[in-house]
Chimera marker file (.cmm) of the C-alpha trace (Angstrom):
<marker_set name="trace">
<marker id="1" x="-65.720" y="-58.283" z="15.905" r="1" g="1" b="0" radius="0.5"/>
<marker id="2" x="-63.669" y="-55.546" z="14.359" r="1" g="1" b="0" radius="0.5"/>
<marker id="3" x="-66.265" y="-52.945" z="15.355" r="1" g="1" b="0" radius="0.5"/>
<marker id="4" x="-66.236" y="-54.184" z="18.949" r="1" g="1" b="0" radius="0.5"/>
<marker id="5" x="-62.435" y="-54.024" z="19.023" r="1" g="1" b="0" radius="0.5"/>
<marker id="6" x="-62.332" y="-50.439" z="17.725" r="1" g="1" b="0" radius="0.5"/>
<marker id="7" x="-65.128" y="-49.416" z="20.078" r="1" g="1" b="0" radius="0.5"/>
<marker id="8" x="-63.197" y="-50.771" z="23.072" r="1" g="1" b="0" radius="0.5"/>
<marker id="9" x="-60.038" y="-49.104" z="21.819" r="1" g="1" b="0" radius="0.5"/>
<marker id="10" x="-61.853" y="-45.764" z="21.501" r="1" g="1" b="0" radius="0.5"/>
<marker id="11" x="-63.263" y="-46.064" z="25.025" r="1" g="1" b="0" radius="0.5"/>
<marker id="12" x="-59.831" y="-46.807" z="26.405" r="1" g="1" b="0" radius="0.5"/>
<marker id="13" x="-58.175" y="-44.009" z="24.461" r="1" g="1" b="0" radius="0.5"/>
<marker id="14" x="-60.702" y="-41.281" z="25.261" r="1" g="1" b="0" radius="0.5"/>
<marker id="15" x="-62.436" y="-42.505" z="28.385" r="1" g="1" b="0" radius="0.5"/>
<marker id="16" x="-59.306" y="-43.137" z="30.377" r="1" g="1" b="0" radius="0.5"/>
<marker id="17" x="-57.479" y="-39.970" z="29.534" r="1" g="1" b="0" radius="0.5"/>
<marker id="18" x="-57.004" y="-37.916" z="32.648" r="1" g="1" b="0" radius="0.5"/>
<marker id="19" x="-55.987" y="-34.289" z="32.719" r="1" g="1" b="0" radius="0.5"/>
<marker id="20" x="-54.503" y="-33.909" z="36.179" r="1" g="1" b="0" radius="0.5"/>
<marker id="21" x="-52.646" y="-30.736" z="35.341" r="1" g="1" b="0" radius="0.5"/>
<marker id="22" x="-53.791" y="-27.955" z="37.636" r="1" g="1" b="0" radius="0.5"/>
<marker id="23" x="-53.367" y="-24.400" z="36.549" r="1" g="1" b="0" radius="0.5"/>
<marker id="24" x="-51.076" y="-22.671" z="39.001" r="1" g="1" b="0" radius="0.5"/>
<marker id="25" x="-51.643" y="-18.937" z="39.268" r="1" g="1" b="0" radius="0.5"/>
<marker id="26" x="-48.473" y="-16.909" z="39.095" r="1" g="1" b="0" radius="0.5"/>
<marker id="27" x="-48.641" y="-13.497" z="40.806" r="1" g="1" b="0" radius="0.5"/>
<marker id="28" x="-48.318" y="-10.663" z="38.315" r="1" g="1" b="0" radius="0.5"/>
<marker id="29" x="-46.874" y="-7.225" z="38.993" r="1" g="1" b="0" radius="0.5"/>
<marker id="30" x="-49.314" y="-4.568" z="37.846" r="1" g="1" b="0" radius="0.5"/>
<marker id="31" x="-47.959" y="-1.377" z="36.303" r="1" g="1" b="0" radius="0.5"/>
<marker id="32" x="-50.246" y="1.329" z="37.673" r="1" g="1" b="0" radius="0.5"/>
<marker id="33" x="-50.885" y="4.674" z="36.043" r="1" g="1" b="0" radius="0.5"/>
<marker id="34" x="-50.120" y="7.522" z="38.443" r="1" g="1" b="0" radius="0.5"/>
<marker id="35" x="-52.977" y="9.992" z="38.559" r="1" g="1" b="0" radius="0.5"/>
<marker id="36" x="-51.685" y="12.278" z="41.285" r="1" g="1" b="0" radius="0.5"/>
<marker id="37" x="-49.157" y="12.608" z="44.067" r="1" g="1" b="0" radius="0.5"/>
<marker id="38" x="-48.586" y="15.386" z="46.561" r="1" g="1" b="0" radius="0.5"/>
<marker id="39" x="-50.319" y="16.696" z="49.650" r="1" g="1" b="0" radius="0.5"/>
<marker id="40" x="-53.704" y="18.046" z="50.642" r="1" g="1" b="0" radius="0.5"/>
<marker id="41" x="-53.994" y="20.684" z="53.342" r="1" g="1" b="0" radius="0.5"/>
<marker id="42" x="-55.087" y="19.525" z="56.771" r="1" g="1" b="0" radius="0.5"/>
<marker id="43" x="-58.749" y="18.518" z="56.517" r="1" g="1" b="0" radius="0.5"/>
<marker id="44" x="-61.197" y="16.453" z="58.510" r="1" g="1" b="0" radius="0.5"/>
<marker id="45" x="-62.117" y="14.606" z="55.297" r="1" g="1" b="0" radius="0.5"/>
<marker id="46" x="-58.861" y="12.663" z="55.288" r="1" g="1" b="0" radius="0.5"/>
<marker id="47" x="-57.069" y="10.434" z="57.764" r="1" g="1" b="0" radius="0.5"/>
<marker id="48" x="-54.530" y="7.628" z="57.529" r="1" g="1" b="0" radius="0.5"/>
<marker id="49" x="-56.559" y="5.745" z="54.968" r="1" g="1" b="0" radius="0.5"/>
<marker id="50" x="-56.649" y="3.800" z="51.733" r="1" g="1" b="0" radius="0.5"/>
<marker id="51" x="-59.553" y="3.967" z="49.319" r="1" g="1" b="0" radius="0.5"/>
<marker id="52" x="-60.402" y="1.733" z="46.397" r="1" g="1" b="0" radius="0.5"/>
<marker id="53" x="-62.720" y="3.572" z="44.051" r="1" g="1" b="0" radius="0.5"/>
<marker id="54" x="-64.927" y="1.523" z="41.733" r="1" g="1" b="0" radius="0.5"/>
<marker id="55" x="-67.445" y="4.102" z="40.461" r="1" g="1" b="0" radius="0.5"/>
<marker id="56" x="-67.600" y="7.549" z="38.957" r="1" g="1" b="0" radius="0.5"/>
<marker id="57" x="-69.695" y="8.773" z="41.912" r="1" g="1" b="0" radius="0.5"/>
<marker id="58" x="-67.013" y="7.669" z="44.413" r="1" g="1" b="0" radius="0.5"/>
<marker id="59" x="-64.342" y="9.309" z="42.257" r="1" g="1" b="0" radius="0.5"/>
<marker id="60" x="-66.255" y="12.594" z="42.049" r="1" g="1" b="0" radius="0.5"/>
<marker id="61" x="-66.730" y="12.553" z="45.834" r="1" g="1" b="0" radius="0.5"/>
<marker id="62" x="-62.960" y="12.213" z="46.327" r="1" g="1" b="0" radius="0.5"/>
<marker id="63" x="-62.212" y="14.990" z="43.840" r="1" g="1" b="0" radius="0.5"/>
<marker id="64" x="-64.728" y="17.273" z="45.572" r="1" g="1" b="0" radius="0.5"/>
<marker id="65" x="-63.201" y="16.532" z="49.000" r="1" g="1" b="0" radius="0.5"/>
<marker id="66" x="-59.699" y="17.218" z="47.732" r="1" g="1" b="0" radius="0.5"/>
<marker id="67" x="-60.728" y="20.443" z="45.988" r="1" g="1" b="0" radius="0.5"/>
<marker id="68" x="-62.496" y="21.642" z="49.151" r="1" g="1" b="0" radius="0.5"/>
<marker id="69" x="-59.316" y="21.054" z="51.156" r="1" g="1" b="0" radius="0.5"/>
<marker id="70" x="-56.993" y="22.627" z="48.564" r="1" g="1" b="0" radius="0.5"/>
<marker id="71" x="-58.529" y="24.342" z="45.566" r="1" g="1" b="0" radius="0.5"/>
<marker id="72" x="-56.966" y="23.537" z="42.197" r="1" g="1" b="0" radius="0.5"/>
<marker id="73" x="-55.210" y="20.399" z="43.439" r="1" g="1" b="0" radius="0.5"/>
<marker id="74" x="-56.747" y="18.196" z="40.753" r="1" g="1" b="0" radius="0.5"/>
<marker id="75" x="-55.407" y="20.506" z="38.017" r="1" g="1" b="0" radius="0.5"/>
<marker id="76" x="-52.134" y="18.592" z="38.352" r="1" g="1" b="0" radius="0.5"/>
<marker id="77" x="-53.733" y="15.155" z="37.980" r="1" g="1" b="0" radius="0.5"/>
<marker id="78" x="-52.732" y="13.275" z="34.842" r="1" g="1" b="0" radius="0.5"/>
<marker id="79" x="-56.422" y="12.556" z="34.245" r="1" g="1" b="0" radius="0.5"/>
<marker id="80" x="-59.740" y="13.091" z="35.961" r="1" g="1" b="0" radius="0.5"/>
<marker id="81" x="-62.030" y="11.202" z="33.567" r="1" g="1" b="0" radius="0.5"/>
<marker id="82" x="-61.777" y="7.489" z="34.379" r="1" g="1" b="0" radius="0.5"/>
<marker id="83" x="-63.506" y="4.608" z="32.584" r="1" g="1" b="0" radius="0.5"/>
<marker id="84" x="-64.645" y="2.612" z="35.619" r="1" g="1" b="0" radius="0.5"/>
<marker id="85" x="-65.789" y="-0.266" z="33.425" r="1" g="1" b="0" radius="0.5"/>
<marker id="86" x="-62.080" y="-0.943" z="32.794" r="1" g="1" b="0" radius="0.5"/>
<marker id="87" x="-60.223" y="0.589" z="35.744" r="1" g="1" b="0" radius="0.5"/>
<marker id="88" x="-60.243" y="0.976" z="39.521" r="1" g="1" b="0" radius="0.5"/>
<marker id="89" x="-58.611" y="3.903" z="41.282" r="1" g="1" b="0" radius="0.5"/>
<marker id="90" x="-56.581" y="3.399" z="44.448" r="1" g="1" b="0" radius="0.5"/>
<marker id="91" x="-55.878" y="6.357" z="46.744" r="1" g="1" b="0" radius="0.5"/>
<marker id="92" x="-53.737" y="6.417" z="49.853" r="1" g="1" b="0" radius="0.5"/>
<marker id="93" x="-53.560" y="9.272" z="52.373" r="1" g="1" b="0" radius="0.5"/>
<marker id="94" x="-51.599" y="9.768" z="55.559" r="1" g="1" b="0" radius="0.5"/>
<marker id="95" x="-51.279" y="12.493" z="58.185" r="1" g="1" b="0" radius="0.5"/>
<marker id="96" x="-47.745" y="13.827" z="58.202" r="1" g="1" b="0" radius="0.5"/>
<marker id="97" x="-45.630" y="16.775" z="57.162" r="1" g="1" b="0" radius="0.5"/>
<marker id="98" x="-45.209" y="18.086" z="53.628" r="1" g="1" b="0" radius="0.5"/>
<marker id="99" x="-41.677" y="16.666" z="53.695" r="1" g="1" b="0" radius="0.5"/>
<marker id="100" x="-42.982" y="13.078" z="54.024" r="1" g="1" b="0" radius="0.5"/>
<marker id="101" x="-44.494" y="11.054" z="51.187" r="1" g="1" b="0" radius="0.5"/>
<marker id="102" x="-46.884" y="8.128" z="51.009" r="1" g="1" b="0" radius="0.5"/>
<marker id="103" x="-45.875" y="5.810" z="48.187" r="1" g="1" b="0" radius="0.5"/>
<marker id="104" x="-47.523" y="2.799" z="46.577" r="1" g="1" b="0" radius="0.5"/>
<marker id="105" x="-44.291" y="1.035" z="45.658" r="1" g="1" b="0" radius="0.5"/>
<marker id="106" x="-45.684" y="-2.236" z="44.310" r="1" g="1" b="0" radius="0.5"/>
<marker id="107" x="-49.037" y="-3.552" z="43.108" r="1" g="1" b="0" radius="0.5"/>
<marker id="108" x="-49.334" y="-7.317" z="42.615" r="1" g="1" b="0" radius="0.5"/>
<marker id="109" x="-52.284" y="-9.343" z="41.365" r="1" g="1" b="0" radius="0.5"/>
<marker id="110" x="-52.442" y="-12.590" z="43.329" r="1" g="1" b="0" radius="0.5"/>
<marker id="111" x="-54.818" y="-15.495" z="42.844" r="1" g="1" b="0" radius="0.5"/>
<marker id="112" x="-57.402" y="-14.147" z="45.312" r="1" g="1" b="0" radius="0.5"/>
<marker id="113" x="-56.553" y="-10.439" z="45.738" r="1" g="1" b="0" radius="0.5"/>
<marker id="114" x="-54.504" y="-7.470" z="44.654" r="1" g="1" b="0" radius="0.5"/>
<marker id="115" x="-51.783" y="-6.447" z="47.124" r="1" g="1" b="0" radius="0.5"/>
<marker id="116" x="-50.604" y="-2.838" z="47.333" r="1" g="1" b="0" radius="0.5"/>
<marker id="117" x="-47.366" y="-2.145" z="49.236" r="1" g="1" b="0" radius="0.5"/>
<marker id="118" x="-47.245" y="1.239" z="50.991" r="1" g="1" b="0" radius="0.5"/>
<marker id="119" x="-43.989" y="2.882" z="52.047" r="1" g="1" b="0" radius="0.5"/>
<marker id="120" x="-42.583" y="6.319" z="52.879" r="1" g="1" b="0" radius="0.5"/>
<marker id="121" x="-39.845" y="6.836" z="50.316" r="1" g="1" b="0" radius="0.5"/>
<marker id="122" x="-39.187" y="10.278" z="51.767" r="1" g="1" b="0" radius="0.5"/>
<marker id="123" x="-39.326" y="11.065" z="55.469" r="1" g="1" b="0" radius="0.5"/>
<marker id="124" x="-39.037" y="14.584" z="56.749" r="1" g="1" b="0" radius="0.5"/>
<marker id="125" x="-39.569" y="16.667" z="59.840" r="1" g="1" b="0" radius="0.5"/>
<marker id="126" x="-41.359" y="19.959" z="59.416" r="1" g="1" b="0" radius="0.5"/>
<marker id="127" x="-43.816" y="21.807" z="61.612" r="1" g="1" b="0" radius="0.5"/>
<marker id="128" x="-46.692" y="21.729" z="59.128" r="1" g="1" b="0" radius="0.5"/>
<marker id="129" x="-49.297" y="18.981" z="59.224" r="1" g="1" b="0" radius="0.5"/>
<marker id="130" x="-50.836" y="17.934" z="55.905" r="1" g="1" b="0" radius="0.5"/>
<marker id="131" x="-52.122" y="14.851" z="54.124" r="1" g="1" b="0" radius="0.5"/>
<marker id="132" x="-49.613" y="13.373" z="51.684" r="1" g="1" b="0" radius="0.5"/>
<marker id="133" x="-51.416" y="11.326" z="49.026" r="1" g="1" b="0" radius="0.5"/>
<marker id="134" x="-50.737" y="8.957" z="46.150" r="1" g="1" b="0" radius="0.5"/>
<marker id="135" x="-53.467" y="8.082" z="43.625" r="1" g="1" b="0" radius="0.5"/>
<marker id="136" x="-53.149" y="5.446" z="40.896" r="1" g="1" b="0" radius="0.5"/>
<marker id="137" x="-55.398" y="3.605" z="38.472" r="1" g="1" b="0" radius="0.5"/>
<marker id="138" x="-55.143" y="-0.099" z="37.673" r="1" g="1" b="0" radius="0.5"/>
<marker id="139" x="-57.002" y="-2.391" z="35.337" r="1" g="1" b="0" radius="0.5"/>
<marker id="140" x="-60.125" y="-3.818" z="36.931" r="1" g="1" b="0" radius="0.5"/>
<marker id="141" x="-59.685" y="-7.384" z="38.214" r="1" g="1" b="0" radius="0.5"/>
<marker id="142" x="-62.788" y="-7.887" z="40.376" r="1" g="1" b="0" radius="0.5"/>
<marker id="143" x="-60.513" y="-8.982" z="43.239" r="1" g="1" b="0" radius="0.5"/>
<marker id="144" x="-60.363" y="-7.343" z="46.670" r="1" g="1" b="0" radius="0.5"/>
<marker id="145" x="-57.447" y="-5.062" z="47.482" r="1" g="1" b="0" radius="0.5"/>
<marker id="146" x="-55.133" y="-5.784" z="50.415" r="1" g="1" b="0" radius="0.5"/>
<marker id="147" x="-52.794" y="-3.062" z="51.694" r="1" g="1" b="0" radius="0.5"/>
<marker id="148" x="-49.392" y="-4.050" z="53.077" r="1" g="1" b="0" radius="0.5"/>
<marker id="149" x="-48.604" y="-0.913" z="55.068" r="1" g="1" b="0" radius="0.5"/>
<marker id="150" x="-44.872" y="-0.736" z="55.692" r="1" g="1" b="0" radius="0.5"/>
<marker id="151" x="-44.927" y="2.926" z="56.769" r="1" g="1" b="0" radius="0.5"/>
<marker id="152" x="-45.247" y="2.330" z="60.493" r="1" g="1" b="0" radius="0.5"/>
<marker id="153" x="-48.368" y="4.496" z="60.713" r="1" g="1" b="0" radius="0.5"/>
<link id1="1" id2="2" r="1" g="1" b="0" radius="0.2"/>
<link id1="2" id2="3" r="1" g="1" b="0" radius="0.2"/>
<link id1="3" id2="4" r="1" g="1" b="0" radius="0.2"/>
<link id1="4" id2="5" r="1" g="1" b="0" radius="0.2"/>
<link id1="5" id2="6" r="1" g="1" b="0" radius="0.2"/>
<link id1="6" id2="7" r="1" g="1" b="0" radius="0.2"/>
<link id1="7" id2="8" r="1" g="1" b="0" radius="0.2"/>
<link id1="8" id2="9" r="1" g="1" b="0" radius="0.2"/>
<link id1="9" id2="10" r="1" g="1" b="0" radius="0.2"/>
<link id1="10" id2="11" r="1" g="1" b="0" radius="0.2"/>
<link id1="11" id2="12" r="1" g="1" b="0" radius="0.2"/>
<link id1="12" id2="13" r="1" g="1" b="0" radius="0.2"/>
<link id1="13" id2="14" r="1" g="1" b="0" radius="0.2"/>
<link id1="14" id2="15" r="1" g="1" b="0" radius="0.2"/>
<link id1="15" id2="16" r="1" g="1" b="0" radius="0.2"/>
<link id1="16" id2="17" r="1" g="1" b="0" radius="0.2"/>
<link id1="17" id2="18" r="1" g="1" b="0" radius="0.2"/>
<link id1="18" id2="19" r="1" g="1" b="0" radius="0.2"/>
<link id1="19" id2="20" r="1" g="1" b="0" radius="0.2"/>
<link id1="20" id2="21" r="1" g="1" b="0" radius="0.2"/>
<link id1="21" id2="22" r="1" g="1" b="0" radius="0.2"/>
<link id1="22" id2="23" r="1" g="1" b="0" radius="0.2"/>
<link id1="23" id2="24" r="1" g="1" b="0" radius="0.2"/>
<link id1="24" id2="25" r="1" g="1" b="0" radius="0.2"/>
<link id1="25" id2="26" r="1" g="1" b="0" radius="0.2"/>
<link id1="26" id2="27" r="1" g="1" b="0" radius="0.2"/>
<link id1="27" id2="28" r="1" g="1" b="0" radius="0.2"/>
<link id1="28" id2="29" r="1" g="1" b="0" radius="0.2"/>
<link id1="29" id2="30" r="1" g="1" b="0" radius="0.2"/>
<link id1="30" id2="31" r="1" g="1" b="0" radius="0.2"/>
<link id1="31" id2="32" r="1" g="1" b="0" radius="0.2"/>
<link id1="32" id2="33" r="1" g="1" b="0" radius="0.2"/>
<link id1="33" id2="34" r="1" g="1" b="0" radius="0.2"/>
<link id1="34" id2="35" r="1" g="1" b="0" radius="0.2"/>
<link id1="35" id2="36" r="1" g="1" b="0" radius="0.2"/>
<link id1="36" id2="37" r="1" g="1" b="0" radius="0.2"/>
<link id1="37" id2="38" r="1" g="1" b="0" radius="0.2"/>
<link id1="38" id2="39" r="1" g="1" b="0" radius="0.2"/>
<link id1="39" id2="40" r="1" g="1" b="0" radius="0.2"/>
<link id1="40" id2="41" r="1" g="1" b="0" radius="0.2"/>
<link id1="41" id2="42" r="1" g="1" b="0" radius="0.2"/>
<link id1="42" id2="43" r="1" g="1" b="0" radius="0.2"/>
<link id1="43" id2="44" r="1" g="1" b="0" radius="0.2"/>
<link id1="44" id2="45" r="1" g="1" b="0" radius="0.2"/>
<link id1="45" id2="46" r="1" g="1" b="0" radius="0.2"/>
<link id1="46" id2="47" r="1" g="1" b="0" radius="0.2"/>
<link id1="47" id2="48" r="1" g="1" b="0" radius="0.2"/>
<link id1="48" id2="49" r="1" g="1" b="0" radius="0.2"/>
<link id1="49" id2="50" r="1" g="1" b="0" radius="0.2"/>
<link id1="50" id2="51" r="1" g="1" b="0" radius="0.2"/>
<link id1="51" id2="52" r="1" g="1" b="0" radius="0.2"/>
<link id1="52" id2="53" r="1" g="1" b="0" radius="0.2"/>
<link id1="53" id2="54" r="1" g="1" b="0" radius="0.2"/>
<link id1="54" id2="55" r="1" g="1" b="0" radius="0.2"/>
<link id1="55" id2="56" r="1" g="1" b="0" radius="0.2"/>
<link id1="56" id2="57" r="1" g="1" b="0" radius="0.2"/>
<link id1="57" id2="58" r="1" g="1" b="0" radius="0.2"/>
<link id1="58" id2="59" r="1" g="1" b="0" radius="0.2"/>
<link id1="59" id2="60" r="1" g="1" b="0" radius="0.2"/>
<link id1="60" id2="61" r="1" g="1" b="0" radius="0.2"/>
<link id1="61" id2="62" r="1" g="1" b="0" radius="0.2"/>
<link id1="62" id2="63" r="1" g="1" b="0" radius="0.2"/>
<link id1="63" id2="64" r="1" g="1" b="0" radius="0.2"/>
<link id1="64" id2="65" r="1" g="1" b="0" radius="0.2"/>
<link id1="65" id2="66" r="1" g="1" b="0" radius="0.2"/>
<link id1="66" id2="67" r="1" g="1" b="0" radius="0.2"/>
<link id1="67" id2="68" r="1" g="1" b="0" radius="0.2"/>
<link id1="68" id2="69" r="1" g="1" b="0" radius="0.2"/>
<link id1="69" id2="70" r="1" g="1" b="0" radius="0.2"/>
<link id1="70" id2="71" r="1" g="1" b="0" radius="0.2"/>
<link id1="71" id2="72" r="1" g="1" b="0" radius="0.2"/>
<link id1="72" id2="73" r="1" g="1" b="0" radius="0.2"/>
<link id1="73" id2="74" r="1" g="1" b="0" radius="0.2"/>
<link id1="74" id2="75" r="1" g="1" b="0" radius="0.2"/>
<link id1="75" id2="76" r="1" g="1" b="0" radius="0.2"/>
<link id1="76" id2="77" r="1" g="1" b="0" radius="0.2"/>
<link id1="77" id2="78" r="1" g="1" b="0" radius="0.2"/>
<link id1="78" id2="79" r="1" g="1" b="0" radius="0.2"/>
<link id1="79" id2="80" r="1" g="1" b="0" radius="0.2"/>
<link id1="80" id2="81" r="1" g="1" b="0" radius="0.2"/>
<link id1="81" id2="82" r="1" g="1" b="0" radius="0.2"/>
<link id1="82" id2="83" r="1" g="1" b="0" radius="0.2"/>
<link id1="83" id2="84" r="1" g="1" b="0" radius="0.2"/>
<link id1="84" id2="85" r="1" g="1" b="0" radius="0.2"/>
<link id1="85" id2="86" r="1" g="1" b="0" radius="0.2"/>
<link id1="86" id2="87" r="1" g="1" b="0" radius="0.2"/>
<link id1="87" id2="88" r="1" g="1" b="0" radius="0.2"/>
<link id1="88" id2="89" r="1" g="1" b="0" radius="0.2"/>
<link id1="89" id2="90" r="1" g="1" b="0" radius="0.2"/>
<link id1="90" id2="91" r="1" g="1" b="0" radius="0.2"/>
<link id1="91" id2="92" r="1" g="1" b="0" radius="0.2"/>
<link id1="92" id2="93" r="1" g="1" b="0" radius="0.2"/>
<link id1="93" id2="94" r="1" g="1" b="0" radius="0.2"/>
<link id1="94" id2="95" r="1" g="1" b="0" radius="0.2"/>
<link id1="95" id2="96" r="1" g="1" b="0" radius="0.2"/>
<link id1="96" id2="97" r="1" g="1" b="0" radius="0.2"/>
<link id1="97" id2="98" r="1" g="1" b="0" radius="0.2"/>
<link id1="98" id2="99" r="1" g="1" b="0" radius="0.2"/>
<link id1="99" id2="100" r="1" g="1" b="0" radius="0.2"/>
<link id1="100" id2="101" r="1" g="1" b="0" radius="0.2"/>
<link id1="101" id2="102" r="1" g="1" b="0" radius="0.2"/>
<link id1="102" id2="103" r="1" g="1" b="0" radius="0.2"/>
<link id1="103" id2="104" r="1" g="1" b="0" radius="0.2"/>
<link id1="104" id2="105" r="1" g="1" b="0" radius="0.2"/>
<link id1="105" id2="106" r="1" g="1" b="0" radius="0.2"/>
<link id1="106" id2="107" r="1" g="1" b="0" radius="0.2"/>
<link id1="107" id2="108" r="1" g="1" b="0" radius="0.2"/>
<link id1="108" id2="109" r="1" g="1" b="0" radius="0.2"/>
<link id1="109" id2="110" r="1" g="1" b="0" radius="0.2"/>
<link id1="110" id2="111" r="1" g="1" b="0" radius="0.2"/>
<link id1="111" id2="112" r="1" g="1" b="0" radius="0.2"/>
<link id1="112" id2="113" r="1" g="1" b="0" radius="0.2"/>
<link id1="113" id2="114" r="1" g="1" b="0" radius="0.2"/>
<link id1="114" id2="115" r="1" g="1" b="0" radius="0.2"/>
<link id1="115" id2="116" r="1" g="1" b="0" radius="0.2"/>
<link id1="116" id2="117" r="1" g="1" b="0" radius="0.2"/>
<link id1="117" id2="118" r="1" g="1" b="0" radius="0.2"/>
<link id1="118" id2="119" r="1" g="1" b="0" radius="0.2"/>
<link id1="119" id2="120" r="1" g="1" b="0" radius="0.2"/>
<link id1="120" id2="121" r="1" g="1" b="0" radius="0.2"/>
<link id1="121" id2="122" r="1" g="1" b="0" radius="0.2"/>
<link id1="122" id2="123" r="1" g="1" b="0" radius="0.2"/>
<link id1="123" id2="124" r="1" g="1" b="0" radius="0.2"/>
<link id1="124" id2="125" r="1" g="1" b="0" radius="0.2"/>
<link id1="125" id2="126" r="1" g="1" b="0" radius="0.2"/>
<link id1="126" id2="127" r="1" g="1" b="0" radius="0.2"/>
<link id1="127" id2="128" r="1" g="1" b="0" radius="0.2"/>
<link id1="128" id2="129" r="1" g="1" b="0" radius="0.2"/>
<link id1="129" id2="130" r="1" g="1" b="0" radius="0.2"/>
<link id1="130" id2="131" r="1" g="1" b="0" radius="0.2"/>
<link id1="131" id2="132" r="1" g="1" b="0" radius="0.2"/>
<link id1="132" id2="133" r="1" g="1" b="0" radius="0.2"/>
<link id1="133" id2="134" r="1" g="1" b="0" radius="0.2"/>
<link id1="134" id2="135" r="1" g="1" b="0" radius="0.2"/>
<link id1="135" id2="136" r="1" g="1" b="0" radius="0.2"/>
<link id1="136" id2="137" r="1" g="1" b="0" radius="0.2"/>
<link id1="137" id2="138" r="1" g="1" b="0" radius="0.2"/>
<link id1="138" id2="139" r="1" g="1" b="0" radius="0.2"/>
<link id1="139" id2="140" r="1" g="1" b="0" radius="0.2"/>
<link id1="140" id2="141" r="1" g="1" b="0" radius="0.2"/>
<link id1="141" id2="142" r="1" g="1" b="0" radius="0.2"/>
<link id1="142" id2="143" r="1" g="1" b="0" radius="0.2"/>
<link id1="143" id2="144" r="1" g="1" b="0" radius="0.2"/>
<link id1="144" id2="145" r="1" g="1" b="0" radius="0.2"/>
<link id1="145" id2="146" r="1" g="1" b="0" radius="0.2"/>
<link id1="146" id2="147" r="1" g="1" b="0" radius="0.2"/>
<link id1="147" id2="148" r="1" g="1" b="0" radius="0.2"/>
<link id1="148" id2="149" r="1" g="1" b="0" radius="0.2"/>
<link id1="149" id2="150" r="1" g="1" b="0" radius="0.2"/>
<link id1="150" id2="151" r="1" g="1" b="0" radius="0.2"/>
<link id1="151" id2="152" r="1" g="1" b="0" radius="0.2"/>
<link id1="152" id2="153" r="1" g="1" b="0" radius="0.2"/>
</marker_set>
């Protein structure tokens, strides 16, 4: 009888326990590493665009395009060798003057994506037409990137 009692007690204690706590994802601000910022001369290789680069081949293609448009531009990058098993590179370009910037002002990892906020922290009016750019690297998450373009472009 004692065995039956303890068996029933064990079933009630372990079988009826319910873990109804759901894990709620809290968005996290990501601190990106700035690779480069500036402008590329006017080129047909660039437009108002955002690129997420996941591989070394894609990265080399971007470097080659930028060097073709303005030789030596990557000499000012903080790094050109990226470990794509750990990082993604995000690049944003716009068509504007050299007095205007394109700025990734916030990167947030959400439950289903990574959101990048784009702004123009500096607006200027000059006659020249170039491609301002901002390139960062972030830790790889496997999530798609969403761009919240607040530049008005």
